[in-house]
All heavy atoms as a GROMACS GRO file, in nm:
protein
  606
    1VAL      N    1  -0.052  -2.007   2.690
    1VAL     CA    2  -0.129  -1.893   2.644
    1VAL      C    3  -0.121  -1.888   2.492
    1VAL      O    4  -0.012  -1.894   2.435
    1VAL     CB    5  -0.075  -1.761   2.704
    1VAL    CG1    6  -0.150  -1.643   2.648
    1VAL    CG2    7  -0.081  -1.764   2.854
    2LEU      N    8  -0.235  -1.879   2.428
    2LEU     CA    9  -0.245  -1.868   2.284
    2LEU      C   10  -0.318  -1.739   2.251
    2LEU      O   11  -0.428  -1.713   2.302
    2LEU     CB   12  -0.322  -1.988   2.226
    2LEU     CG   13  -0.339  -1.992   2.075
    2LEU    CD1   14  -0.204  -2.006   2.006
    2LEU    CD2   15  -0.431  -2.106   2.036
    3THR      N   16  -0.256  -1.654   2.170
    3THR     CA   17  -0.319  -1.528   2.130
    3THR      C   18  -0.321  -1.520   1.978
    3THR      O   19  -0.233  -1.573   1.910
    3THR     CB   20  -0.244  -1.406   2.187
    3THR    OG1   21  -0.109  -1.409   2.142
    3THR    CG2   22  -0.248  -1.405   2.338
    4ALA      N   23  -0.422  -1.452   1.927
    4ALA     CA   24  -0.437  -1.434   1.783
    4ALA      C   25  -0.479  -1.291   1.754
    4ALA      O   26  -0.546  -1.227   1.834
    4ALA     CB   27  -0.541  -1.532   1.728
    5ASP      N   28  -0.437  -1.242   1.637
    5ASP     CA   29  -0.470  -1.107   1.594
    5ASP      C   30  -0.481  -1.107   1.442
    5ASP      O   31  -0.399  -1.169   1.374
    5ASP     CB   32  -0.360  -1.010   1.640
    5ASP     CG   33  -0.390  -0.866   1.605
    5ASP    OD1   34  -0.507  -0.826   1.615
    5ASP    OD2   35  -0.296  -0.793   1.568
    6ALA      N   36  -0.581  -1.039   1.390
    6ALA     CA   37  -0.598  -1.030   1.244
    6ALA      C   38  -0.644  -0.888   1.209
    6ALA      O   39  -0.718  -0.825   1.285
    6ALA     CB   40  -0.700  -1.132   1.195
    7ASN      N   41  -0.598  -0.839   1.094
    7ASN     CA   42  -0.634  -0.706   1.045
    7ASN      C   43  -0.661  -0.713   0.895
    7ASN      O   44  -0.589  -0.782   0.821
    7ASN     CB   45  -0.521  -0.606   1.071
    7ASN     CG   46  -0.495  -0.587   1.218
    7ASN    OD1   47  -0.575  -0.526   1.287
    7ASN    ND2   48  -0.384  -0.640   1.265
    8TYR      N   49  -0.761  -0.638   0.853
    8TYR     CA   50  -0.796  -0.630   0.711
    8TYR      C   51  -0.833  -0.486   0.680
    8TYR      O   52  -0.909  -0.424   0.756
    8TYR     CB   53  -0.914  -0.723   0.680
    8TYR     CG   54  -0.958  -0.718   0.536
    8TYR    CD1   55  -0.886  -0.783   0.438
    8TYR    CD2   56  -1.072  -0.649   0.499
    8TYR    CE1   57  -0.926  -0.781   0.305
    8TYR    CE2   58  -1.113  -0.645   0.366
    8TYR     CZ   59  -1.039  -0.711   0.270
    8TYR     OH   60  -1.079  -0.706   0.140
    9ALA      N   61  -0.778  -0.430   0.573
    9ALA     CA   62  -0.809  -0.292   0.536
    9ALA      C   63  -0.809  -0.279   0.385
    9ALA      O   64  -0.730  -0.344   0.315
    9ALA     CB   65  -0.707  -0.197   0.596
   10THR      N   66  -0.898  -0.196   0.333
   10THR     CA   67  -0.900  -0.164   0.190
   10THR      C   68  -0.902  -0.013   0.174
   10THR      O   69  -0.961   0.059   0.255
   10THR     CB   70  -1.022  -0.225   0.119
   10THR    OG1   71  -1.141  -0.174   0.178
   10THR    CG2   72  -1.022  -0.376   0.127
   11TYR      N   73  -0.836   0.033   0.070
   11TYR     CA   74  -0.831   0.176   0.038
   11TYR      C   75  -0.858   0.192  -0.110
   11TYR      O   76  -0.810   0.114  -0.192
   11TYR     CB   77  -0.693   0.234   0.070
   11TYR     CG   78  -0.653   0.219   0.215
   11TYR    CD1   79  -0.578   0.108   0.256
   11TYR    CD2   80  -0.691   0.313   0.310
   11TYR    CE1   81  -0.542   0.093   0.388
   11TYR    CE2   82  -0.654   0.298   0.443
   11TYR     CZ   83  -0.579   0.189   0.481
   11TYR     OH   84  -0.543   0.174   0.611
   12ARG      N   85  -0.933   0.296  -0.143
   12ARG     CA   86  -0.958   0.330  -0.284
   12ARG      C   87  -0.914   0.473  -0.307
   12ARG      O   88  -0.942   0.561  -0.225
   12ARG     CB   89  -1.106   0.316  -0.317
   12ARG     CG   90  -1.151   0.174  -0.314
   12ARG     CD   91  -1.296   0.164  -0.350
   12ARG     NE   92  -1.336   0.026  -0.329
   12ARG     CZ   93  -1.432  -0.031  -0.393
   12ARG    NH1   94  -1.502   0.037  -0.480
   12ARG    NH2   95  -1.461  -0.157  -0.370
   13LEU      N   96  -0.847   0.495  -0.418
   13LEU     CA   97  -0.795   0.626  -0.451
   13LEU      C   98  -0.844   0.666  -0.589
   13LEU      O   99  -0.833   0.587  -0.684
   13LEU     CB  100  -0.641   0.626  -0.448
   13LEU     CG  101  -0.572   0.750  -0.500
   13LEU    CD1  102  -0.599   0.868  -0.408
   13LEU    CD2  103  -0.424   0.727  -0.515
   14GLY      N  104  -0.898   0.785  -0.601
   14GLY     CA  105  -0.933   0.842  -0.730
   14GLY      C  106  -0.882   0.985  -0.732
   14GLY      O  107  -0.914   1.064  -0.644
   15ARG      N  108  -0.797   1.015  -0.827
   15ARG     CA  109  -0.736   1.148  -0.828
   15ARG      C  110  -0.727   1.200  -0.972
   15ARG      O  111  -0.676   1.132  -1.060
   15ARG     CB  112  -0.597   1.141  -0.765
   15ARG     CG  113  -0.527   1.274  -0.764
   15ARG     CD  114  -0.397   1.273  -0.686
   15ARG     NE  115  -0.314   1.159  -0.715
   15ARG     CZ  116  -0.214   1.121  -0.637
   15ARG    NH1  117  -0.189   1.186  -0.527
   15ARG    NH2  118  -0.141   1.017  -0.669
   16GLN      N  119  -0.776   1.319  -0.993
   16GLN     CA  120  -0.763   1.389  -1.120
   16GLN      C  121  -0.658   1.498  -1.100
   16GLN      O  122  -0.655   1.564  -0.997
   16GLN     CB  123  -0.895   1.454  -1.160
   16GLN     CG  124  -1.012   1.359  -1.172
   16GLN     CD  125  -1.006   1.281  -1.300
   16GLN    OE1  126  -0.959   1.329  -1.402
   16GLN    NE2  127  -1.053   1.158  -1.295
   17GLN      N  128  -0.572   1.515  -1.200
   17GLN     CA  129  -0.463   1.611  -1.186
   17GLN      C  130  -0.436   1.679  -1.318
   17GLN      O  131  -0.450   1.618  -1.424
   17GLN     CB  132  -0.337   1.536  -1.139
   17GLN     CG  133  -0.256   1.608  -1.041
   17GLN     CD  134  -0.141   1.519  -0.989
   17GLN    OE1  135  -0.107   1.417  -1.047
   17GLN    NE2  136  -0.081   1.560  -0.881
   18GLY      N  137  -0.396   1.804  -1.313
   18GLY     CA  138  -0.349   1.877  -1.430
   18GLY      C  139  -0.202   1.909  -1.411
   18GLY      O  140  -0.161   1.952  -1.304
   19LEU      N  141  -0.121   1.887  -1.514
   19LEU     CA  142   0.023   1.909  -1.506
   19LEU      C  143   0.069   1.996  -1.621
   19LEU      O  144   0.016   1.988  -1.732
   19LEU     CB  145   0.098   1.775  -1.513
   19LEU     CG  146   0.059   1.668  -1.412
   19LEU    CD1  147   0.120   1.535  -1.452
   19LEU    CD2  148   0.106   1.708  -1.274
   20ALA      N  149   0.169   2.078  -1.596
   20ALA     CA  150   0.235   2.156  -1.701
   20ALA      C  151   0.383   2.119  -1.699
   20ALA      O  152   0.445   2.121  -1.592
   20ALA     CB  153   0.217   2.305  -1.677
   21ALA      N  154   0.438   2.084  -1.814
   21ALA     CA  155   0.579   2.042  -1.822
   21ALA      C  156   0.650   2.118  -1.933
   21ALA      O  157   0.599   2.129  -2.044
   21ALA     CB  158   0.586   1.892  -1.848
   22LEU      N  159   0.767   2.172  -1.900
   22LEU     CA  160   0.854   2.233  -2.000
   22LEU      C  161   0.952   2.126  -2.047
   22LEU      O  162   1.025   2.069  -1.966
   22LEU     CB  163   0.930   2.352  -1.942
   22LEU     CG  164   0.844   2.474  -1.907
   22LEU    CD1  165   0.927   2.577  -1.831
   22LEU    CD2  166   0.784   2.535  -2.031
   23LEU      N  167   0.952   2.098  -2.176
   23LEU     CA  168   1.035   1.990  -2.227
   23LEU      C  169   1.183   2.028  -2.232
   23LEU      O  170   1.269   1.945  -2.215
   23LEU     CB  171   0.986   1.947  -2.364
   23LEU     CG  172   0.843   1.891  -2.366
   23LEU    CD1  173   0.802   1.853  -2.507
   23LEU    CD2  174   0.832   1.770  -2.273
   24ASP      N  175   1.215   2.156  -2.257
   24ASP     CA  176   1.352   2.203  -2.253
   24ASP      C  177   1.351   2.352  -2.220
   24ASP      O  178   1.247   2.415  -2.218
   24ASP     CB  179   1.428   2.174  -2.384
   24ASP     CG  180   1.362   2.238  -2.504
   24ASP    OD1  181   1.312   2.352  -2.494
   24ASP    OD2  182   1.362   2.175  -2.611
   25ALA      N  183   1.467   2.407  -2.195
   25ALA     CA  184   1.477   2.548  -2.152
   25ALA      C  185   1.430   2.645  -2.259
   25ALA      O  186   1.387   2.756  -2.228
   25ALA     CB  187   1.619   2.579  -2.108
   26GLY      N  188   1.435   2.608  -2.386
   26GLY     CA  189   1.397   2.699  -2.494
   26GLY      C  190   1.250   2.688  -2.534
   26GLY      O  191   1.205   2.757  -2.625
   27SER      N  192   1.174   2.606  -2.468
   27SER     CA  193   1.034   2.586  -2.503
   27SER      C  194   0.954   2.712  -2.472
   27SER      O  195   0.967   2.773  -2.367
   27SER     CB  196   0.978   2.468  -2.423
   27SER     OG  197   0.843   2.448  -2.458
   28VAL      N  198   0.870   2.751  -2.568
   28VAL     CA  199   0.788   2.872  -2.551
   28VAL      C  200   0.668   2.843  -2.460
   28VAL      O  201   0.641   2.919  -2.368
   28VAL     CB  202   0.740   2.923  -2.689
   28VAL    CG1  203   0.648   3.042  -2.672
   28VAL    CG2  204   0.860   2.957  -2.775
   29ALA      N  205   0.596   2.737  -2.486
   29ALA     CA  206   0.477   2.705  -2.407
   29ALA      C  207   0.493   2.568  -2.342
   29ALA      O  208   0.549   2.476  -2.403
   29ALA     CB  209   0.353   2.706  -2.496
   30PRO      N  210   0.445   2.553  -2.222
   30PRO     CA  211   0.456   2.422  -2.158
   30PRO      C  212   0.361   2.321  -2.221
   30PRO      O  213   0.259   2.357  -2.280
   30PRO     CB  214   0.416   2.451  -2.013
   30PRO     CG  215   0.332   2.573  -2.020
   30PRO     CD  216   0.381   2.653  -2.137
   31THR      N  217   0.396   2.196  -2.210
   31THR     CA  218   0.308   2.088  -2.250
   31THR      C  219   0.209   2.065  -2.136
   31THR      O  220   0.249   2.051  -2.021
   31THR     CB  221   0.388   1.959  -2.277
   31THR    OG1  222   0.481   1.985  -2.382
   31THR    CG2  223   0.297   1.844  -2.315
   32LEU      N  224   0.081   2.064  -2.168
   32LEU     CA  225  -0.021   2.045  -2.066
   32LEU      C  226  -0.070   1.901  -2.068
   32LEU      O  227  -0.100   1.846  -2.173
   32LEU     CB  228  -0.137   2.141  -2.088
   32LEU     CG  229  -0.100   2.290  -2.086
   32LEU    CD1  230  -0.224   2.374  -2.114
   32LEU    CD2  231  -0.038   2.329  -1.954
   33LEU      N  232  -0.075   1.842  -1.952
   33LEU     CA  233  -0.120   1.704  -1.938
   33LEU      C  234  -0.234   1.698  -1.837
   33LEU      O  235  -0.237   1.774  -1.740
   33LEU     CB  236  -0.006   1.614  -1.886
   33LEU     CG  237   0.122   1.606  -1.968
   33LEU    CD1  238   0.228   1.531  -1.890
   33LEU    CD2  239   0.095   1.539  -2.100
   34SER      N  240  -0.326   1.608  -1.861
   34SER     CA  241  -0.426   1.577  -1.759
   34SER      C  242  -0.408   1.431  -1.721
   34SER      O  243  -0.366   1.350  -1.802
   34SER     CB  244  -0.568   1.603  -1.810
   34SER     OG  245  -0.600   1.514  -1.914
   35SER      N  246  -0.436   1.399  -1.596
   35SER     CA  247  -0.416   1.262  -1.553
   35SER      C  248  -0.534   1.214  -1.471
   35SER      O  249  -0.602   1.291  -1.404
   35SER     CB  250  -0.288   1.248  -1.470
   35SER     OG  251  -0.304   1.310  -1.346
   36ASP      N  252  -0.558   1.086  -1.482
   36ASP     CA  253  -0.659   1.016  -1.402
   36ASP      C  254  -0.584   0.902  -1.334
   36ASP      O  255  -0.543   0.808  -1.398
   36ASP     CB  256  -0.770   0.964  -1.491
   36ASP     CG  257  -0.878   0.890  -1.413
   36ASP    OD1  258  -0.868   0.882  -1.288
   36ASP    OD2  259  -0.972   0.839  -1.476
   37GLN      N  260  -0.564   0.915  -1.203
   37GLN     CA  261  -0.487   0.816  -1.128
   37GLN      C  262  -0.580   0.751  -1.026
   37GLN      O  263  -0.618   0.812  -0.929
   37GLN     CB  264  -0.369   0.882  -1.058
   37GLN     CG  265  -0.275   0.950  -1.155
   37GLN     CD  266  -0.166   1.027  -1.084
   37GLN    OE1  267  -0.113   0.980  -0.985
   37GLN    NE2  268  -0.133   1.144  -1.134
   38SER      N  269  -0.615   0.628  -1.053
   38SER     CA  270  -0.702   0.557  -0.960
   38SER      C  271  -0.631   0.431  -0.912
   38SER      O  272  -0.542   0.379  -0.979
   38SER     CB  273  -0.835   0.520  -1.027
   38SER     OG  274  -0.812   0.438  -1.139
   39GLY      N  275  -0.670   0.384  -0.795
   39GLY     CA  276  -0.606   0.264  -0.743
   39GLY      C  277  -0.684   0.202  -0.629
   39GLY      O  278  -0.768   0.267  -0.566
   40ASN      N  279  -0.657   0.076  -0.606
   40ASN     CA  280  -0.714   0.000  -0.495
   40ASN      C  281  -0.600  -0.068  -0.421
   40ASN      O  282  -0.508  -0.122  -0.483
   40ASN     CB  283  -0.812  -0.107  -0.545
   40ASN     CG  284  -0.934  -0.045  -0.608
   40ASN    OD1  285  -0.992   0.048  -0.556
   40ASN    ND2  286  -0.974  -0.097  -0.724
   41LEU      N  287  -0.608  -0.066  -0.289
   41LEU     CA  288  -0.508  -0.129  -0.205
   41LEU      C  289  -0.579  -0.215  -0.102
   41LEU      O  290  -0.675  -0.171  -0.038
   41LEU     CB  291  -0.424  -0.021  -0.134
   41LEU     CG  292  -0.316  -0.068  -0.038
   41LEU    CD1  293  -0.208  -0.147  -0.112
   41LEU    CD2  294  -0.254   0.051   0.033
   42ARG      N  295  -0.533  -0.340  -0.087
   42ARG     CA  296  -0.590  -0.432   0.011
   42ARG      C  297  -0.478  -0.487   0.098
   42ARG      O  298  -0.377  -0.536   0.046
   42ARG     CB  299  -0.662  -0.546  -0.059
   42ARG     CG  300  -0.734  -0.638   0.038
   42ARG     CD  301  -0.803  -0.747  -0.037
   42ARG     NE  302  -0.700  -0.841  -0.083
   42ARG     CZ  303  -0.721  -0.968  -0.110
   42ARG    NH1  304  -0.842  -1.017  -0.101
   42ARG    NH2  305  -0.624  -1.046  -0.149
   43LEU      N  306  -0.493  -0.478   0.230
   43LEU     CA  307  -0.394  -0.524   0.326
   43LEU      C  308  -0.458  -0.629   0.417
   43LEU      O  309  -0.567  -0.607   0.470
   43LEU     CB  310  -0.344  -0.410   0.412
   43LEU     CG  311  -0.292  -0.286   0.339
   43LEU    CD1  312  -0.269  -0.173   0.436
   43LEU    CD2  313  -0.164  -0.320   0.265
   44LEU      N  314  -0.390  -0.739   0.436
   44LEU     CA  315  -0.437  -0.846   0.524
   44LEU      C  316  -0.319  -0.896   0.606
   44LEU      O  317  -0.214  -0.928   0.552
   44LEU     CB  318  -0.496  -0.961   0.442
   44LEU     CG  319  -0.530  -1.089   0.517
   44LEU    CD1  320  -0.644  -1.064   0.616
   44LEU    CD2  321  -0.568  -1.200   0.421
   45THR      N  322  -0.335  -0.901   0.739
   45THR     CA  323  -0.232  -0.958   0.826
   45THR      C  324  -0.299  -1.047   0.929
   45THR      O  325  -0.413  -1.023   0.970
   45THR     CB  326  -0.151  -0.850   0.901
   45THR    OG1  327  -0.238  -0.776   0.987
   45THR    CG2  328  -0.081  -0.757   0.805
   46ALA      N  329  -0.228  -1.152   0.970
   46ALA     CA  330  -0.276  -1.241   1.076
   46ALA      C  331  -0.155  -1.289   1.155
   46ALA      O  332  -0.047  -1.313   1.099
   46ALA     CB  333  -0.351  -1.360   1.017
   47GLN      N  334  -0.172  -1.299   1.286
   47GLN     CA  335  -0.063  -1.339   1.373
   47GLN      C  336  -0.115  -1.432   1.481
   47GLN      O  337  -0.222  -1.410   1.538
   47GLN     CB  338  -0.001  -1.214   1.436
   47GLN     CG  339   0.119  -1.242   1.522
   47GLN     CD  340   0.189  -1.114   1.565
   47GLN    OE1  341   0.187  -1.015   1.495
   47GLN    NE2  342   0.250  -1.118   1.682
   48LEU      N  343  -0.038  -1.535   1.510
   48LEU     CA  344  -0.071  -1.632   1.613
   48LEU      C  345   0.053  -1.652   1.700
   48LEU      O  346   0.162  -1.678   1.648
   48LEU     CB  347  -0.111  -1.764   1.546
   48LEU     CG  348  -0.166  -1.875   1.632
   48LEU    CD1  349  -0.299  -1.834   1.694
   48LEU    CD2  350  -0.185  -2.000   1.548
   49ASP      N  351   0.039  -1.636   1.832
   49ASP     CA  352   0.151  -1.651   1.924
   49ASP      C  353   0.115  -1.752   2.033
   49ASP      O  354   0.001  -1.757   2.079
   49ASP     CB  355   0.185  -1.517   1.991
   49ASP     CG  356   0.242  -1.417   1.892
   49ASP    OD1  357   0.338  -1.452   1.823
   49ASP    OD2  358   0.188  -1.305   1.884
   50TYR      N  359   0.215  -1.830   2.073
   50TYR     CA  360   0.195  -1.930   2.176
   50TYR      C  361   0.309  -1.920   2.278
   50TYR      O  362   0.426  -1.911   2.242
   50TYR     CB  363   0.194  -2.071   2.116
   50TYR     CG  364   0.180  -2.180   2.218
   50TYR    CD1  365   0.057  -2.203   2.281
   50TYR    CD2  366   0.288  -2.259   2.254
   50TYR    CE1  367   0.044  -2.303   2.376
   50TYR    CE2  368   0.275  -2.360   2.348
   50TYR     CZ  369   0.153  -2.381   2.409
   50TYR     OH  370   0.140  -2.479   2.503
   51VAL      N  371   0.273  -1.923   2.407
   51VAL     CA  372   0.371  -1.920   2.516
   51VAL      C  373   0.338  -2.033   2.612
   51VAL      O  374   0.225  -2.043   2.662
   51VAL     CB  375   0.371  -1.784   2.590
   51VAL    CG1  376   0.472  -1.787   2.704
   51VAL    CG2  377   0.402  -1.670   2.495
   52GLN      N  378   0.437  -2.118   2.639
   52GLN     CA  379   0.422  -2.230   2.732
   52GLN      C  380   0.518  -2.211   2.849
   52GLN      O  381   0.639  -2.213   2.829
   52GLN     CB  382   0.452  -2.363   2.661
   52GLN     CG  383   0.453  -2.484   2.750
   52GLN     CD  384   0.315  -2.516   2.806
   52GLN    OE1  385   0.219  -2.526   2.731
   52GLN    NE2  386   0.305  -2.531   2.937
   53PRO      N  387   0.465  -2.188   2.969
   53PRO     CA  388   0.555  -2.177   3.085
   53PRO      C  389   0.626  -2.310   3.111
   53PRO      O  390   0.568  -2.417   3.095
   53PRO     CB  391   0.461  -2.143   3.200
   53PRO     CG  392   0.334  -2.097   3.137
   53PRO     CD  393   0.326  -2.165   3.004
   54LEU      N  394   0.753  -2.301   3.152
   54LEU     CA  395   0.834  -2.418   3.186
   54LEU      C  396   0.880  -2.404   3.332
   54LEU      O  397   0.856  -2.302   3.397
   54LEU     CB  398   0.954  -2.430   3.093
   54LEU     CG  399   0.924  -2.444   2.944
   54LEU    CD1  400   1.053  -2.440   2.864
   54LEU    CD2  401   0.847  -2.572   2.915
   55ALA      N  402   0.949  -2.505   3.378
   55ALA     CA  403   1.002  -2.502   3.515
   55ALA      C  404   1.112  -2.396   3.529
   55ALA      O  405   1.175  -2.357   3.430
   55ALA     CB  406   1.057  -2.639   3.551
   56HIS      N  407   1.135  -2.351   3.650
   56HIS     CA  408   1.243  -2.259   3.684
   56HIS      C  409   1.231  -2.124   3.613
   56HIS      O  410   1.329  -2.070   3.562
   56HIS     CB  411   1.381  -2.321   3.657
   56HIS     CG  412   1.398  -2.455   3.719
   56HIS    ND1  413   1.405  -2.473   3.856
   56HIS    CD2  414   1.407  -2.579   3.664
   56HIS    CE1  415   1.420  -2.602   3.882
   56HIS    NE2  416   1.421  -2.670   3.767
   57GLN      N  417   1.112  -2.071   3.605
   57GLN     CA  418   1.085  -1.938   3.548
   57GLN      C  419   1.126  -1.927   3.401
   57GLN      O  420   1.156  -1.819   3.353
   57GLN     CB  421   1.157  -1.831   3.630
   57GLN     CG  422   1.124  -1.834   3.777
   57GLN     CD  423   1.042  -1.714   3.820
   57GLN    OE1  424   1.045  -1.612   3.757
   57GLN    NE2  425   0.969  -1.732   3.927
   58GLN      N  426   1.126  -2.036   3.330
   58GLN     CA  427   1.156  -2.034   3.188
   58GLN      C  428   1.026  -2.052   3.111
   58GLN      O  429   0.924  -2.090   3.166
   58GLN     CB  430   1.255  -2.144   3.152
   58GLN     CG  431   1.391  -2.125   3.214
   58GLN     CD  432   1.487  -2.235   3.173
   58GLN    OE1  433   1.447  -2.342   3.128
   58GLN    NE2  434   1.616  -2.208   3.188
   59ARG      N  435   1.034  -2.024   2.982
   59ARG     CA  436   0.915  -2.044   2.899
   59ARG      C  437   0.957  -2.075   2.755
   59ARG      O  438   1.065  -2.037   2.710
   59ARG     CB  439   0.824  -1.923   2.903
   59ARG     CG  440   0.886  -1.798   2.848
   59ARG     CD  441   0.793  -1.682   2.864
   59ARG     NE  442   0.858  -1.562   2.812
   59ARG     CZ  443   0.805  -1.444   2.812
   59ARG    NH1  444   0.685  -1.428   2.862
   59ARG    NH2  445   0.869  -1.342   2.764
   60LEU      N  446   0.868  -2.140   2.686
   60LEU     CA  447   0.886  -2.174   2.545
   60LEU      C  448   0.783  -2.091   2.467
   60LEU      O  449   0.665  -2.087   2.502
   60LEU     CB  450   0.861  -2.323   2.523
   60LEU     CG  451   0.865  -2.373   2.380
   60LEU    CD1  452   1.006  -2.359   2.324
   60LEU    CD2  453   0.817  -2.517   2.372
   61SER      N  454   0.829  -2.022   2.365
   61SER     CA  455   0.735  -1.939   2.288
   61SER      C  456   0.762  -1.953   2.139
   61SER      O  457   0.874  -1.983   2.097
   61SER     CB  458   0.744  -1.792   2.330
   61SER     OG  459   0.872  -1.741   2.302
   62GLY      N  460   0.658  -1.933   2.062
   62GLY     CA  461   0.670  -1.940   1.917
   62GLY      C  462   0.552  -1.866   1.855
   62GLY      O  463   0.455  -1.832   1.922
   63GLY      N  464   0.564  -1.840   1.728
   63GLY     CA  465   0.456  -1.767   1.663
   63GLY      C  466   0.459  -1.783   1.512
   63GLY      O  467   0.555  -1.836   1.454
   64LEU      N  468   0.354  -1.735   1.453
   64LEU     CA  469   0.337  -1.740   1.308
   64LEU      C  470   0.273  -1.609   1.265
   64LEU      O  471   0.179  -1.559   1.330
   64LEU     CB  472   0.246  -1.858   1.270
   64LEU     CG  473   0.207  -1.872   1.124
   64LEU    CD1  474   0.329  -1.909   1.041
   64LEU    CD2  475   0.099  -1.978   1.110
   65LYS      N  476   0.325  -1.551   1.158
   65LYS     CA  477   0.267  -1.427   1.108
   65LYS      C  478   0.262  -1.434   0.955
   65LYS      O  479   0.360  -1.475   0.892
   65LYS     CB  480   0.352  -1.307   1.150
   65LYS     CG  481   0.296  -1.174   1.105
   65LYS     CD  482   0.378  -1.058   1.158
   65LYS     CE  483   0.314  -0.927   1.118
   65LYS     NZ  484   0.390  -0.813   1.172
   66ILE      N  485   0.149  -1.394   0.899
   66ILE     CA  486   0.136  -1.388   0.754
   66ILE      C  487   0.083  -1.250   0.717
   66ILE      O  488   0.013  -1.185   0.796
   66ILE     CB  489   0.043  -1.498   0.698
   66ILE    CG1  490  -0.098  -1.485   0.755
   66ILE    CG2  491   0.099  -1.635   0.724
   66ILE    CD1  492  -0.199  -1.574   0.687
   67SER      N  493   0.116  -1.207   0.597
   67SER     CA  494   0.063  -1.080   0.548
   67SER      C  495   0.049  -1.088   0.397
   67SER      O  496   0.122  -1.160   0.330
   67SER     CB  497   0.153  -0.963   0.588
   67SER     OG  498   0.279  -0.975   0.527
   68GLN      N  499  -0.047  -1.013   0.347
   68GLN     CA  500  -0.069  -1.007   0.203
   68GLN      C  501  -0.104  -0.863   0.167
   68GLN      O  502  -0.186  -0.799   0.235
   68GLN     CB  503  -0.183  -1.100   0.161
   68GLN     CG  504  -0.209  -1.097   0.012
   68GLN     CD  505  -0.328  -1.182  -0.027
   68GLN    OE1  506  -0.428  -1.185   0.042
   68GLN    NE2  507  -0.317  -1.251  -0.138
   69VAL      N  508  -0.042  -0.813   0.062
   69VAL     CA  509  -0.069  -0.680   0.011
   69VAL      C  510  -0.103  -0.693  -0.135
   69VAL      O  511  -0.028  -0.754  -0.212
   69VAL     CB  512   0.053  -0.586   0.029
   69VAL    CG1  513   0.026  -0.450  -0.033
   69VAL    CG2  514   0.091  -0.574   0.175
   70GLN      N  515  -0.216  -0.636  -0.174
   70GLN     CA  516  -0.256  -0.636  -0.315
   70GLN      C  517  -0.279  -0.492  -0.356
   70GLN      O  518  -0.359  -0.421  -0.294
   70GLN     CB  519  -0.382  -0.718  -0.336
   70GLN     CG  520  -0.425  -0.723  -0.481
   70GLN     CD  521  -0.553  -0.803  -0.500
   70GLN    OE1  522  -0.631  -0.820  -0.408
   70GLN    NE2  523  -0.574  -0.852  -0.619
   71SER      N  524  -0.207  -0.449  -0.458
   71SER     CA  525  -0.217  -0.311  -0.506
   71SER      C  526  -0.247  -0.313  -0.655
   71SER      O  527  -0.173  -0.374  -0.733
   71SER     CB  528  -0.085  -0.239  -0.479
   71SER     OG  529  -0.091  -0.107  -0.527
   72VAL      N  530  -0.354  -0.247  -0.693
   72VAL     CA  531  -0.392  -0.235  -0.834
   72VAL      C  532  -0.401  -0.086  -0.864
   72VAL      O  533  -0.483  -0.015  -0.806
   72VAL     CB  534  -0.527  -0.304  -0.862
   72VAL    CG1  535  -0.567  -0.285  -1.007
   72VAL    CG2  536  -0.521  -0.450  -0.826
   73ASN      N  537  -0.315  -0.039  -0.954
   73ASN     CA  538  -0.310   0.103  -0.987
   73ASN      C  539  -0.320   0.122  -1.138
   73ASN      O  540  -0.264   0.045  -1.214
   73ASN     CB  541  -0.178   0.165  -0.939
   73ASN     CG  542  -0.164   0.155  -0.790
   73ASN    OD1  543  -0.242   0.213  -0.717
   73ASN    ND2  544  -0.066   0.080  -0.744
   74ASP      N  545  -0.389   0.227  -1.176
   74ASP     CA  546  -0.403   0.261  -1.316
   74ASP      C  547  -0.383   0.412  -1.330
   74ASP      O  548  -0.465   0.489  -1.281
   74ASP     CB  549  -0.541   0.220  -1.368
   74ASP     CG  550  -0.553   0.235  -1.518
   74ASP    OD1  551  -0.450   0.243  -1.587
   74ASP    OD2  552  -0.668   0.239  -1.568
   75ALA      N  553  -0.273   0.450  -1.389
   75ALA     CA  554  -0.244   0.592  -1.409
   75ALA      C  555  -0.248   0.620  -1.559
   75ALA      O  556  -0.174   0.562  -1.636
   75ALA     CB  557  -0.107   0.628  -1.352
   76VAL      N  558  -0.338   0.711  -1.600
   76VAL     CA  559  -0.355   0.746  -1.740
   76VAL      C  560  -0.323   0.895  -1.756
   76VAL      O  561  -0.381   0.980  -1.688
   76VAL     CB  562  -0.501   0.718  -1.786
   76VAL    CG1  563  -0.519   0.764  -1.931
   76VAL    CG2  564  -0.535   0.572  -1.770
   77PHE      N  565  -0.230   0.926  -1.845
   77PHE     CA  566  -0.193   1.065  -1.874
   77PHE      C  567  -0.228   1.094  -2.019
   77PHE      O  568  -0.202   1.014  -2.108
   77PHE     CB  569  -0.043   1.087  -1.853
   77PHE     CG  570  -0.002   1.080  -1.708
   77PHE    CD1  571   0.032   0.959  -1.651
   77PHE    CD2  572   0.003   1.195  -1.632
   77PHE    CE1  573   0.070   0.952  -1.518
   77PHE    CE2  574   0.040   1.189  -1.498
   77PHE     CZ  575   0.074   1.068  -1.442
   78GLN      N  576  -0.288   1.213  -2.041
   78GLN     CA  577  -0.322   1.255  -2.178
   78GLN      C  578  -0.269   1.396  -2.200
   78GLN      O  579  -0.283   1.483  -2.113
   78GLN     CB  580  -0.474   1.254  -2.198
   78GLN     CG  581  -0.533   1.117  -2.192
   78GLN     CD  582  -0.684   1.118  -2.212
   78GLN    OE1  583  -0.749   1.220  -2.189
   78GLN    NE2  584  -0.738   1.006  -2.251
   79GLN      N  585  -0.208   1.416  -2.318
   79GLN     CA  586  -0.160   1.550  -2.352
   79GLN      C  587  -0.277   1.632  -2.403
   79GLN      O  588  -0.348   1.593  -2.495
   79GLN     CB  589  -0.051   1.540  -2.459
   79GLN     CG  590   0.012   1.673  -2.490
   79GLN     CD  591   0.133   1.658  -2.581
   79GLN    OE1  592   0.185   1.550  -2.602
   79GLN    NE2  593   0.175   1.770  -2.637
   80THR      N  594  -0.300   1.746  -2.337
   80THR     CA  595  -0.414   1.831  -2.375
   80THR      C  596  -0.374   1.947  -2.463
   80THR      O  597  -0.460   2.009  -2.524
   80THR     CB  598  -0.487   1.883  -2.250
   80THR    OG1  599  -0.394   1.955  -2.168
   80THR    CG2  600  -0.548   1.768  -2.171
   81SER      N  601  -0.246   1.981  -2.467
   81SER     CA  602  -0.198   2.083  -2.562
   81SER      C  603  -0.049   2.074  -2.575
   81SER      O  604   0.019   2.012  -2.498
   81SER     CB  605  -0.240   2.222  -2.521
   81SER     OG  606  -0.164   2.268  -2.410
   0.00000   0.00000   0.00000
């Protein structure tokens, strides 16, 4: 018996965010930041399995599996005040 399975998926992310950060406890006004966080993710997997029946209810089996992940991210932060 020979079986095979493959999967492929892509994801895209685009996110805008506003952040306020206090640099220390004595700070009067927070530092305001805006961010643009975008990214792409690609997933690929493939699997191959083989089973060979043998005598006396035994069997020989083996397989191969590969996977690849590609992630590209770009996070840009800008101080707005």
